[in-house]
VOVO-354693 format. One record per residue (C-alpha): residue in one letter; y, z, x. Coordinates in steps of 0.05 Angstrom, whole numbers, m for minus. Example, Ala and Ser with C-alpha at 12.3 -4.5 7.8 and 13.67 -1.06 7.14 Angstrom:
{pt 'a',{m90,156,246}},
{pt 's',{m21,143,273}},
//
This chain:
{pt 'm',{m106,497,486}},
{pt 'g',{m84,565,516}},
{pt 'v',{m15,593,530}},
{pt 'r',{14,580,600}},
{pt 'i',{65,630,626}},
{pt 'a',{104,618,691}},
{pt 'i',{125,683,726}},
{pt 'a',{175,684,783}},
{pt 's',{145,728,836}},
{pt 'y',{163,747,906}},
{pt 'g',{125,788,957}},
{pt 't',{88,848,930}},
{pt 'f',{111,837,858}},
{pt 'e',{47,797,847}},
{pt 'q',{9,863,844}},
{pt 'f',{39,876,776}},
{pt 'i',{12,810,751}},
{pt 'h',{m59,826,775}},
{pt 'q',{m55,895,741}},
{pt 'i',{m36,866,673}},
{pt 'k',{m84,806,673}},
{pt 'p',{m144,845,645}},
{pt 'f',{m103,859,582}},
{pt 'y',{m103,785,562}},
{pt 's',{m157,736,543}},
{pt 'e',{m173,672,579}},
{pt 'e',{m127,637,530}},
{pt 'v',{m67,664,570}},
{pt 'e',{m58,630,638}},
{pt 'f',{m8,654,690}},
{pt 'v',{29,606,736}},
{pt 'i',{58,643,796}},
{pt 'l',{125,617,823}},
{pt 'n',{125,649,892}},
{pt 'a',{196,631,912}},
{pt 'l',{263,666,918}},
{pt 'f',{330,651,885}},
{pt 'e',{353,579,899}},
{pt 'd',{283,559,921}},
{pt 'l',{261,565,848}},
{pt 'k',{302,505,825}},
{pt 'd',{256,447,845}},
{pt 'e',{193,481,819}},
{pt 'v',{226,497,751}},
{pt 'r',{249,425,743}},
{pt 'r',{180,398,759}},
{pt 'l',{145,443,709}},
{pt 'e',{195,427,654}},
{pt 'k',{189,352,667}},
{pt 'e',{114,357,661}},
{pt 'h',{119,403,600}},
{pt 's',{63,443,632}},
{pt 'v',{86,515,615}},
{pt 'd',{105,548,550}},
{pt 'v',{150,605,574}},
{pt 'f',{183,628,639}},
{pt 'v',{185,702,657}},
{pt 'g',{230,731,711}},
{pt 's',{259,797,736}},
{pt 'g',{317,821,778}},
{pt 'g',{354,771,820}},
{pt 'n',{298,721,815}},
{pt 'g',{303,727,739}},
{pt 'r',{378,713,741}},
{pt 'f',{368,649,780}},
{pt 'l',{307,628,739}},
{pt 'e',{347,635,674}},
{pt 'k',{401,591,704}},
{pt 'y',{353,535,723}},
{pt 'v',{311,533,659}},
{pt 'q',{339,480,611}},
{pt 'e',{291,471,552}},
{pt 't',{235,522,558}},
{pt 'p',{241,593,531}},
{pt 'f',{257,647,582}},
{pt 'v',{238,722,579}},
{pt 'k',{270,772,627}},
{pt 'v',{234,835,652}},
{pt 'k',{283,890,633}},
{pt 'v',{290,957,668}},
{pt 't',{282,1015,619}},
{pt 'g',{304,1087,628}},
{pt 'f',{231,1107,632}},
{pt 'd',{219,1057,689}},
{pt 'f',{278,1086,727}},
{pt 'l',{255,1158,717}},
{pt 'l',{185,1141,744}},
{pt 'a',{216,1108,806}},
{pt 'l',{265,1167,815}},
{pt 'k',{207,1216,811}},
{pt 'k',{170,1181,867}},
{pt 'a',{232,1179,911}},
{pt 'a',{248,1253,899}},
{pt 'q',{183,1272,934}},
{pt 'y',{217,1253,1000}},
{pt 'g',{287,1281,990}},
{pt 'n',{346,1291,943}},
{pt 's',{385,1228,961}},
{pt 't',{362,1160,934}},
{pt 'g',{394,1091,935}},
{pt 'l',{391,1043,876}},
{pt 'i',{402,970,893}},
{pt 't',{409,917,838}},
{pt 'f',{429,844,836}},
{pt 'g',{492,822,801}},
{pt 'e',{504,883,756}},
{pt 'r',{493,958,751}},
{pt 'v',{439,992,710}},
{pt 'p',{478,1021,651}},
{pt 'f',{439,1087,640}},
{pt 'v',{439,1112,713}},
{pt 's',{499,1158,706}},
{pt 's',{468,1192,645}},
{pt 'v',{403,1205,683}},
{pt 'k',{441,1232,743}},
{pt 'e',{478,1283,700}},
{pt 'l',{416,1302,661}},
{pt 'l',{372,1314,723}},
{pt 'n',{428,1334,771}},
{pt 'v',{403,1286,825}},
{pt 'e',{440,1246,877}},
{pt 'v',{434,1170,866}},
{pt 't',{478,1121,904}},
{pt 'e',{484,1053,869}},
{pt 'r',{496,988,904}},
{pt 'v',{502,916,876}},
{pt 'y',{492,853,917}},
{pt 'h',{507,781,895}},
{pt 'q',{476,739,950}},
{pt 's',{411,748,988}},
{pt 's',{451,748,1054}},
{pt 'e',{485,813,1032}},
{pt 'i',{423,856,1025}},
{pt 'd',{415,875,1098}},
{pt 'q',{486,902,1102}},
{pt 'v',{477,942,1038}},
{pt 'l',{414,974,1066}},
{pt 's',{448,990,1132}},
{pt 'd',{505,1025,1096}},
{pt 'l',{456,1068,1057}},
{pt 'y',{415,1084,1119}},
{pt 'n',{478,1105,1157}},
{pt 'q',{493,1153,1099}},
{pt 'g',{425,1186,1111}},
{pt 'i',{390,1154,1052}},
{pt 'e',{320,1132,1070}},
{pt 'd',{291,1121,1000}},
{pt 'v',{314,1061,957}},
{pt 'i',{295,1036,888}},
{pt 'g',{297,961,876}},
{pt 't',{260,895,869}},
{pt 'a',{206,866,914}},
{pt 'f',{258,830,956}},
{pt 'v',{298,895,966}},
{pt 'l',{235,934,984}},
{pt 'e',{214,881,1034}},
{pt 'r',{281,883,1070}},
{pt 'a',{282,960,1068}},
{pt 'a',{214,964,1101}},
{pt 'l',{241,925,1160}},
{pt 'k',{293,979,1171}},
{pt 'g',{241,1035,1166}},
{pt 'm',{264,1057,1096}},
{pt 'r',{217,1076,1039}},
{pt 'g',{220,1031,977}},
{pt 'h',{202,1045,904}},
{pt 'y',{195,991,850}},
{pt 'i',{248,992,795}},
{pt 'w',{195,969,744}},
{pt 's',{132,999,718}},
{pt 'v',{67,963,699}},
{pt 'd',{84,977,625}},
{pt 'g',{152,945,633}},
{pt 'v',{123,881,662}},
{pt 'k',{68,880,608}},
{pt 't',{120,888,553}},
{pt 'a',{157,827,580}},
{pt 'v',{92,786,583}},
{pt 'd',{73,808,512}},
{pt 't',{140,782,488}},
{pt 'a',{129,717,527}},
{pt 'v',{61,706,493}},
{pt 'q',{91,717,424}},
{pt 'v',{148,669,441}},
{pt 'a',{98,617,465}},
{pt 'l',{55,622,401}},
{pt 'a',{117,617,357}},
{pt 'k',{139,557,398}},
{pt 'r',{71,524,387}},
{pt 'q',{76,537,312}},
{pt 'd',{146,509,309}},
{pt 'a',{124,448,350}},
{pt 'k',{68,435,300}},
{pt 'k',{116,439,242}},
{pt 'a',{166,394,278}},
{pt 'h',{111,344,293}},
{pt 'k',{87,344,221}},
{pt 'l',{158,335,196}},
{pt 'a',{169,278,246}},
{pt 's',{105,245,223}},
{pt 'i',{126,250,151}},
{pt 'l',{195,220,167}},
{pt 'q',{163,163,205}},
{pt 't',{114,145,149}},
{pt 'i',{158,149,86}},
{pt 'h',{182,83,57}},
{pt 'e',{255,102,54}},
{pt 'g',{301,98,114}},
{pt 'v',{323,167,140}},
{pt 'i',{382,185,185}},
{pt 'v',{395,258,205}},
{pt 't',{455,282,245}},
{pt 'd',{476,350,272}},
{pt 'e',{541,385,250}},
{pt 'r',{581,342,299}},
{pt 'g',{554,276,271}},
{pt 't',{507,261,329}},
{pt 'v',{444,225,306}},
{pt 'n',{381,265,320}},
{pt 'e',{332,230,274}},
{pt 'f',{324,156,257}},
{pt 'n',{257,138,226}},
{pt 't',{216,74,230}},
{pt 's',{236,51,160}},
{pt 'a',{310,57,180}},
{pt 'e',{295,12,240}},
{pt 'k',{263,m40,195}},
{pt 'i',{315,m39,140}},
{pt 'l',{377,m38,186}},
{pt 'k',{344,m79,242}},
{pt 'i',{370,m30,294}},
{pt 'd',{326,0,349}},
{pt 'r',{318,76,348}},
{pt 'g',{336,81,421}},
{pt 'd',{404,50,408}},
{pt 'v',{422,104,358}},
{pt 'm',{391,170,378}},
{pt 'g',{439,220,410}},
{pt 'r',{501,179,394}},
{pt 'p',{557,193,344}},
{pt 'v',{536,162,278}},
{pt 'q',{605,129,269}},
{pt 'd',{596,90,334}},
{pt 'v',{530,58,313}},
{pt 'l',{537,56,236}},
{pt 'p',{611,52,219}},
{pt 'n',{603,51,143}},
{pt 't',{551,106,137}},
{pt 'r',{603,159,115}},
{pt 'l',{559,215,142}},
{pt 'n',{620,240,180}},
{pt 'v',{657,244,113}},
{pt 'v',{598,282,82}},
{pt 'i',{601,332,139}},
{pt 'e',{676,340,134}},
{pt 'r',{677,347,58}},
{pt 'q',{609,381,52}},
{pt 'r',{596,342,m12}},
{pt 'e',{537,298,m34}},
{pt 'e',{543,223,m48}},
{pt 'y',{486,193,m90}},
{pt 'n',{466,121,m108}},
{pt 'k',{520,88,m66}},
{pt 'i',{516,14,m48}},
{pt 'q',{530,2,25}},
{pt 'd',{534,m60,69}},
{pt 'v',{505,m54,139}},
{pt 'g',{513,m121,174}},
{pt 'n',{478,m171,129}},
{pt 'v',{437,m118,94}},
{pt 'k',{456,m87,28}},
{pt 'i',{426,m18,17}},
{pt 'l',{425,36,m37}},
{pt 't',{437,103,m4}},
{pt 'n',{441,178,m18}},
{pt 'r',{478,225,29}},
{pt 'c',{483,300,31}},
{pt 'p',{502,357,79}},
{pt 'i',{448,402,107}},
{pt 'f',{457,478,105}},
{pt 's',{416,533,138}},
{pt 'q',{429,605,117}},
{pt 'g',{496,584,88}},
{pt 'r',{519,548,152}},
{pt 'l',{529,473,157}},
{pt 'i',{480,445,209}},
{pt 'g',{483,370,197}},
{pt 'a',{478,313,146}},
{pt 'l',{423,270,117}},
{pt 'a',{422,198,91}},
{pt 't',{363,165,56}},
{pt 'f',{366,93,36}},
{pt 'q',{327,31,13}},
{pt 'n',{339,m44,15}},
{pt 'i',{372,m59,m51}},
{pt 'e',{328,m121,m61}},
{pt 'e',{266,m77,m57}},
{pt 'v',{297,m27,m106}},
{pt 's',{311,m85,m154}},
{pt 'e',{240,m111,m146}},
{pt 'a',{210,m42,m159}},
{pt 'e',{254,m33,m220}},
{pt 'g',{230,m100,m245}},
{pt 'k',{157,m79,m236}},
{pt 'i',{169,m13,m273}},
{pt 'r',{205,m49,m328}},
{pt 'r',{149,m99,m336}},
{pt 'k',{97,m44,m338}},
{pt 'l',{132,5,m384}},
{pt 'y',{176,m39,m425}},
{pt 't',{133,m100,m434}},
{pt 'r',{66,m65,m438}},
{pt 'g',{37,m101,m379}},
{pt 'f',{55,m174,m397}},
{pt 'v',{43,m202,m328}},
{pt 'a',{20,m271,m306}},
{pt 's',{m37,m265,m255}},
{pt 't',{m50,m338,m238}},
{pt 'h',{m12,m380,m187}},
{pt 'f',{m16,m454,m171}},
{pt 'e',{m53,m435,m107}},
{pt 'd',{m108,m404,m150}},
{pt 'm',{m122,m466,m191}},
{pt 'q',{m182,m506,m166}},
{pt 'g',{m175,m581,m161}},
{pt 'a',{m174,m632,m105}},
{pt 'c',{m172,m698,m142}},
{pt 'a',{m108,m738,m138}},
{pt 'a',{m94,m735,m213}},
{pt 'f',{m97,m659,m214}},
{pt 'q',{m55,m652,m150}},
{pt 'd',{m2,m697,m181}},
{pt 'i',{1,m652,m242}},
{pt 'v',{8,m590,m197}},
{pt 'h',{64,m624,m159}},
{pt 'i',{100,m640,m225}},
{pt 'g',{88,m568,m248}},
{pt 'r',{121,m540,m186}},
{pt 'e',{182,m584,m199}},
{pt 'y',{184,m564,m273}},
{pt 'a',{181,m490,m254}},
{pt 'k',{249,m496,m221}},
{pt 's',{280,m513,m288}},
{pt 'd',{292,m468,m349}},
{pt 'a',{278,m525,m397}},
{pt 't',{223,m518,m450}},
{pt 'i',{155,m545,m428}},
{pt 'l',{100,m573,m473}},
{pt 'i',{30,m572,m444}},
{pt 's',{m22,m615,m479}},
{pt 'g',{m96,m621,m465}},
{pt 'e',{m165,m610,m495}},
{pt 't',{m192,m540,m507}},
{pt 'g',{m215,m507,m443}},
{pt 't',{m173,m548,m394}},
{pt 'g',{m134,m486,m370}},
{pt 'k',{m68,m492,m408}},
{pt 'e',{m52,m417,m406}},
{pt 'l',{m70,m412,m332}},
{pt 'f',{m23,m470,m318}},
{pt 'a',{31,m435,m359}},
{pt 'q',{21,m372,m318}},
{pt 's',{28,m412,m254}},
{pt 'l',{92,m443,m279}},
{pt 'h',{120,m374,m293}},
{pt 'n',{100,m346,m225}},
{pt 'e',{131,m406,m190}},
{pt 's',{198,m397,m228}},
{pt 'd',{258,m353,m216}},
{pt 'r',{233,m310,m274}},
{pt 's',{169,m291,m238}},
{pt 'r',{188,m217,m233}},
{pt 'm',{201,m213,m308}},
{pt 'p',{152,m211,m367}},
{pt 'f',{102,m265,m384}},
{pt 'v',{86,m257,m458}},
{pt 'a',{32,m300,m488}},
{pt 'i',{12,m308,m561}},
{pt 'n',{m41,m353,m592}},
{pt 'c',{m12,m378,m657}},
{pt 'a',{m80,m398,m683}},
{pt 'a',{m109,m328,m672}},
{pt 'v',{m56,m292,m713}},
{pt 'p',{m62,m295,m789}},
{pt 'p',{m5,m336,m819}},
{pt 'n',{20,m279,m861}},
{pt 'i',{35,m235,m800}},
{pt 'l',{52,m289,m749}},
{pt 'e',{125,m288,m768}},
{pt 's',{132,m213,m755}},
{pt 'e',{94,m221,m688}},
{pt 'l',{143,m275,m666}},
{pt 'f',{209,m246,m689}},
{pt 'g',{194,m171,m700}},
{pt 'y',{215,m129,m759}},
{pt 'e',{258,m69,m777}},
{pt 'e',{233,m4,m806}},
{pt 'g',{218,m12,m880}},
{pt 'a',{218,m88,m878}},
{pt 'f',{152,m89,m915}},
{pt 't',{96,m43,m937}},
{pt 'g',{61,m15,m876}},
{pt 'a',{118,m32,m828}},
{pt 'r',{117,13,m767}},
{pt 'r',{167,70,m765}},
{pt 'g',{225,49,m721}},
{pt 'g',{208,m24,m729}},
{pt 'k',{176,m69,m677}},
{pt 'k',{200,m120,m626}},
{pt 'g',{173,m190,m632}},
{pt 'v',{147,m232,m574}},
{pt 'f',{215,m266,m567}},
{pt 'e',{247,m198,m551}},
{pt 'l',{189,m174,m508}},
{pt 'a',{196,m236,m465}},
{pt 'h',{271,m225,m453}},
{pt 'e',{290,m252,m384}},
{pt 'g',{219,m277,m375}},
{pt 't',{173,m330,m403}},
{pt 'l',{145,m337,m474}},
{pt 'f',{79,m376,m478}},
{pt 'l',{60,m402,m547}},
{pt 'd',{m11,m428,m548}},
{pt 'e',{m36,m473,m604}},
{pt 'i',{35,m486,m627}},
{pt 'g',{10,m539,m675}},
{pt 'e',{m20,m484,m719}},
{pt 'i',{46,m453,m743}},
{pt 's',{68,m466,m815}},
{pt 'm',{128,m509,m833}},
{pt 'd',{167,m448,m856}},
{pt 'i',{158,m412,m790}},
{pt 'q',{173,m477,m753}},
{pt 'l',{244,m476,m781}},
{pt 'r',{257,m405,m757}},
{pt 'f',{225,m421,m691}},
{pt 'l',{270,m482,m682}},
{pt 'r',{332,m439,m693}},
{pt 'a',{308,m387,m643}},
{pt 'l',{297,m442,m591}},
{pt 'e',{365,m474,m602}},
{pt 'q',{408,m412,m609}},
{pt 'r',{367,m366,m562}},
{pt 'e',{374,m310,m614}},
{pt 'v',{328,m280,m667}},
{pt 'f',{333,m242,m732}},
{pt 'r',{281,m188,m742}},
{pt 'l',{248,m187,m810}},
{pt 'g',{290,m141,m854}},
{pt 'g',{344,m139,m800}},
{pt 'e',{419,m150,m808}},
{pt 'k',{439,m167,m736}},
{pt 'v',{426,m222,m687}},
{pt 'v',{387,m203,m624}},
{pt 'p',{404,m250,m566}},
{pt 'v',{346,m268,m520}},
{pt 'd',{343,m301,m452}},
{pt 'i',{275,m334,m447}},
{pt 'r',{239,m395,m421}},
{pt 'v',{190,m424,m472}},
{pt 'i',{125,m458,m454}},
{pt 'a',{84,m485,m512}},
{pt 'a',{13,m513,m511}},
{pt 't',{m29,m552,m559}},
{pt 'n',{m97,m588,m562}},
{pt 'k',{m73,m631,m619}},
{pt 'n',{m33,m695,m622}},
{pt 'l',{34,m667,m645}},
{pt 'w',{65,m736,m654}},
{pt 'q',{9,m755,m701}},
{pt 'm',{22,m690,m739}},
{pt 'v',{95,m709,m743}},
{pt 'k',{77,m777,m773}},
{pt 'e',{31,m742,m822}},
{pt 'g',{87,m693,m842}},
{pt 'k',{50,m632,m815}},
{pt 'f',{99,m617,m758}},
{pt 'r',{175,m619,m757}},
{pt 'e',{202,m678,m718}},
{pt 'd',{264,m639,m694}},
{pt 'l',{219,m583,m668}},
{pt 'y',{174,m634,m634}},
{pt 'y',{233,m662,m595}},
{pt 'r',{258,m592,m580}},
{pt 'l',{191,m573,m550}},
{pt 'n',{175,m639,m515}},
{pt 'v',{230,m634,m463}},
{pt 'l',{185,m629,m402}},
{pt 'a',{115,m653,m417}},
{pt 'i',{50,m641,m380}},
{pt 'h',{m19,m667,m400}},
{pt 'l',{m79,m632,m368}},
{pt 'p',{m137,m680,m359}},
{pt 'a',{m206,m666,m387}},
{pt 'l',{m259,m646,m337}},
{pt 'r',{m297,m711,m347}},
{pt 'd',{m234,m747,m321}},
{pt 'r',{m236,m708,m256}},
{pt 'r',{m310,m706,m240}},
{pt 'e',{m299,m700,m165}},
{pt 'd',{m272,m630,m178}},
{pt 'i',{m336,m606,m214}},
{pt 'p',{m373,m585,m150}},
{pt 'l',{m310,m549,m126}},
{pt 'l',{m305,m511,m192}},
{pt 'i',{m379,m494,m193}},
{pt 's',{m375,m467,m122}},
{pt 'h',{m313,m426,m140}},
{pt 'f',{m345,m395,m202}},
{pt 'l',{m410,m380,m164}},
{pt 'r',{m370,m344,m111}},
{pt 'e',{m339,m302,m166}},
{pt 'f',{m404,m287,m204}},
{pt 'r',{m454,m285,m146}},
{pt 'p',{m417,m266,m82}},
{pt 'd',{m484,m248,m52}},
{pt 'l',{m508,m321,m51}},
{pt 'p',{m509,m354,18}},
{pt 'd',{m460,m410,27}},
{pt 'e',{m514,m463,34}},
{pt 'k',{m547,m442,m32}},
{pt 'r',{m480,m441,m68}},
{pt 'l',{m464,m511,m43}},
{pt 'e',{m533,m536,m63}},
{pt 'l',{m524,m510,m134}},
{pt 'a',{m454,m539,m137}},
{pt 'q',{m481,m609,m121}},
{pt 'i',{m533,m614,m177}},
{pt 'p',{m524,m687,m199}},
{pt 'f',{m531,m682,m274}},
{pt 'l',{m480,m625,m277}},
{pt 'c',{m431,m673,m245}},
{pt 'a',{m452,m727,m295}},
{pt 'y',{m447,m684,m357}},
{pt 'r',{m385,m697,m399}},
{pt 'w',{m367,m623,m410}},
{pt 'p',{m336,m627,m480}},
{pt 'g',{m315,m555,m472}},
{pt 'n',{m283,m571,m405}},
{pt 'i',{m272,m517,m352}},
{pt 'r',{m285,m461,m402}},
{pt 'e',{m354,m490,m417}},
{pt 'l',{m368,m502,m343}},
{pt 'r',{m350,m430,m327}},
{pt 'n',{m398,m404,m381}},
{pt 'v',{m455,m448,m356}},
{pt 'v',{m443,m426,m283}},
{pt 'e',{m442,m353,m304}},
{pt 'r',{m508,m365,m340}},
{pt 'm',{m536,m397,m277}},
{pt 'a',{m513,m338,m236}},
{pt 'v',{m550,m290,m282}},
{pt 'l',{m614,m331,m286}},
{pt 'y',{m619,m349,m212}},
{pt 'k',{m676,m320,m171}},
{pt 'd',{m696,m338,m100}},
{pt 'g',{m739,m401,m98}},
{pt 'm',{m717,m430,m165}},
{pt 'v',{m710,m505,m169}},
{pt 'p',{m635,m519,m177}},
{pt 'q',{m644,m574,m230}},
{pt 'r',{m689,m530,m272}},
{pt 'l',{m639,m472,m267}},
{pt 'a',{m582,m517,m289}},
{pt 'a',{m623,m547,m346}},
{pt 'q',{m640,m477,m372}},
{pt 'a',{m567,m456,m368}},
{pt 'l',{m542,m518,m403}},
{pt 's',{m596,m526,m456}},
{pt 'v',{m570,m468,m498}},
{pt 'n',{m501,m499,m507}},
{pt 'e',{m489,m520,m578}},
{pt 'e',{m446,m578,m553}},
{pt 'a',{m497,m602,m502}},
{pt 'd',{m519,m661,m543}},
{pt 'e',{m448,m686,m547}},
{pt 'g',{m440,m676,m472}},
{pt 'w',{m495,m727,m456}},
{pt 'a',{m458,m785,m488}},
{pt 'w',{m459,m841,m437}},
{pt 'd',{m403,m877,m402}},
{pt 'v',{m403,m942,m362}},
{pt 'v',{m368,m934,m295}},
{pt 'g',{m365,m995,m250}},
{pt 'g',{m423,m1027,m285}},
{pt 'a',{m469,m967,m273}},
{pt 'v',{m490,m915,m323}},
{pt 'a',{m454,m848,m314}},
{pt 'g',{m472,m783,m348}},
{pt 'm',{m544,m788,m326}},
{pt 'a',{m581,m724,m316}},
{pt 'g',{m637,m734,m266}},
{pt 'a',{m611,m778,m210}},
{pt 'a',{m635,m744,m147}},
{pt 'a',{m593,m739,m85}},
{pt 'a',{m642,m787,m51}},
{pt 'g',{m626,m839,m103}},
{pt 'a',{m693,m842,m139}},
{pt 'p',{m684,m823,m213}},
{pt 'p',{m741,m784,m245}},
{pt 't',{m783,m816,m299}},
{pt 'p',{m753,m798,m367}},
{pt 'g',{m788,m738,m397}},
{pt 's',{m828,m723,m334}},
{pt 'g',{m784,m668,m308}},
{pt 'f',{m740,m613,m335}},
{pt 'c',{m676,m654,m333}},
{pt 'p',{m650,m696,m391}},
{pt 'a',{m675,m767,m391}},
{pt 'l',{m630,m826,m374}},
{pt 'p',{m585,m847,m432}},
{pt 'p',{m596,m916,m461}},
{pt 's',{m563,m974,m426}},
{pt 'p',{m505,m1009,m460}},
{pt 'a',{m552,m1067,m478}},
{pt 's',{m603,m1021,m510}},
{pt 's',{m613,m1026,m585}},
{pt 'l',{m631,m952,m588}},
{pt 'p',{m576,m914,m625}},
{pt 'l',{m543,m861,m583}},
{pt 's',{m556,m806,m634}},
{pt 't',{m630,m824,m635}},
{pt 'w',{m633,m821,m558}},
{pt 'i',{m599,m753,m558}},
{pt 'l',{m649,m725,m607}},
{pt 'a',{m708,m755,m570}},
{pt 'd',{m683,m729,m503}},
{pt 'k',{m674,m659,m531}},
{pt 'q',{m744,m660,m559}},
{pt 'r',{m773,m683,m493}},
{pt 'r',{m738,m627,m456}},
{pt 'e',{m763,m576,m507}},
{pt 'r',{m834,m604,m503}},
{pt 'd',{m833,m600,m427}},
{pt 'e',{m810,m527,m429}},
{pt 'i',{m867,m508,m476}},
{pt 'l',{m920,m544,m436}},
{pt 'l',{m896,m511,m372}},
{pt 'a',{m898,m442,m405}},
{pt 'l',{m968,m454,m431}},
{pt 'r',{m993,m476,m362}},
{pt 'q',{m962,m415,m328}},
{pt 'c',{m992,m369,m380}},
{pt 'g',{m1062,m398,m377}},
{pt 'g',{m1057,m429,m447}},
{pt 's',{m1040,m362,m480}},
{pt 'r',{m992,m376,m538}},
{pt 't',{m974,m302,m542}},
{pt 'q',{m954,m297,m469}},
{pt 'a',{m919,m365,m471}},
{pt 'a',{m877,m343,m531}},
{pt 'r',{m857,m280,m493}},
{pt 'f',{m841,m323,m432}},
{pt 'l',{m797,m369,m473}},
{pt 'g',{m764,m312,m511}},
{pt 'v',{m786,m333,m581}},
{pt 's',{m835,m306,m632}},
{pt 'r',{m907,m330,m633}},
{pt 's',{m899,m362,m701}},
{pt 't',{m836,m400,m678}},
{pt 'l',{m874,m426,m618}},
{pt 'w',{m931,m449,m662}},
{pt 'r',{m884,m487,m709}},
{pt 'k',{m850,m521,m650}},
{pt 'm',{m917,m541,m620}},
{pt 'q',{m938,m573,m686}},
{pt 'a',{m872,m609,m693}},
{pt 'l',{m875,m636,m621}},
{pt 'g',{m949,m656,m625}},
{pt 'i',{m974,m606,m574}},
{pt 'l',{m1048,m594,m583}},
{pt 'a',{m1074,m524,m568}},
{pt 'g',{m1143,m498,m566}},
{pt 'p',{m1164,m430,m591}},
{pt 'e',{m1128,m373,m557}},
//
């Protein structure tokens, strides 16, 4: 976008503009204001309202009026130089020795010096209103002066009286003024870009910002300030800061010229943390600045930093909303968990391995008032007994050989103000149980080798897959610790007790492991009957592993039952998982019941055969072994058919050695001809 310069012109002055145009590129555009004195007012206001010009240029009387009307746009005046006056005087001297000089509002300061230097006769006259010019010209004419020097308006009126006129400016003088106007316009553009950039920065930063001038009038109020203080920008801008924000103290900062940092301030119902400081430019006070944040956000940010730096990232990632389960039993447990989360009492979570005890503990933490503080988890069974004590309670420097310099905090201290989750609590020794009981009751710990008590504010959640009460009766777990832990109790059901959730969980895990699967294929895989019938001794953890295996093995066109059988057949606990149940008089846990209701013939497909009926004399262990052999025999026969009878290719297809395949074929009674 080029530079637009508005020049006040009248009459023949426009000739100067045409003469200087060739000196400028097309980037400079001239807007001619062909009006005189008061008539300029409306045009100037229109141009400023539209922001359509960068600079105004004016000369003589027109320039004086133009300068008065311009409010916001820069103005450059065409000045009369001594050289301009000498050129005009030289032209006038060709016709006689007496010349009149007519100016608007004020005299030209260097005329008397030129008169003495050149010994010429120059009569000066000044007029203040356009109506005076004819009388001034008549007076000069009556004195015998026929040549006058002045502006275009003066020369126009002089010509009507038969007098000769000579311009008071030269082309160089007008060009100098336009050169200045171009530089001013470019500088203005640059300043505007900087101002726009600064304004954009102020509007995008997270902190609220208020800026005032030296009188305390608000001239900047950013978007964050609007959000934090809930005040519209339009209600604040251009007003004294004390009128709109009485407690801001920016007027005090201006008066005292002193900073105020980290001050808590109430603005209506909002509490903010604010910094205030005066603004100086070249040693002169030009205003004041306040930056501030909602104190709740500051506290939350501090909590996040503390968790990250101080607790080494001990953060709970799971919420109750993330846990998958639609059956009534599971929803009841979630409801109880939400109620328990409101309390600071100790919680004991029981349940088989793989039922999601730690995820439930994380959800309890995230639902509680301690959610912004650390969640520290330790598996008591995974830590060797000889170092478990130091992991729990910490130690001082030199407490034992190999102790870290400076000592170490235990998990009780790391979980301060947060939640401590102790998984497999039944695995801790009787000696540690006693110290643990004291820590629970007194909410204080002694580090190993330490001499002072360290108070801790924690919420304890313990978990176990054992029957702690049976351990108490057997003398393996302290009775007092049992009752101290079992304040709020939750038992997570095994997956076989919430079979209606199995398709939901399969679909959830498939979405995680194979997001590229179409919804209809994912739902089809989630509804495989024998996956719903399987007892899942490893619970959700086992199910997740099998689904991940299915996600890796799946290829377009695969039969869902075959895919699931392959994924499940490598589980060490699979035989245990096909133990049968009787539900409503029907056999549950069956593997091959098709969605249409017609079960496959045992051993004819690639699904496990039906388990024996309750009336069958066949021992369950015998059926499990036979079923496993049938499945293995079917897999080998299929591989041999697909490989044209080649044992070498079939072994490669099955992922075993040729000799292993041969031994299995002999054991399963599979006859094979020569390869």
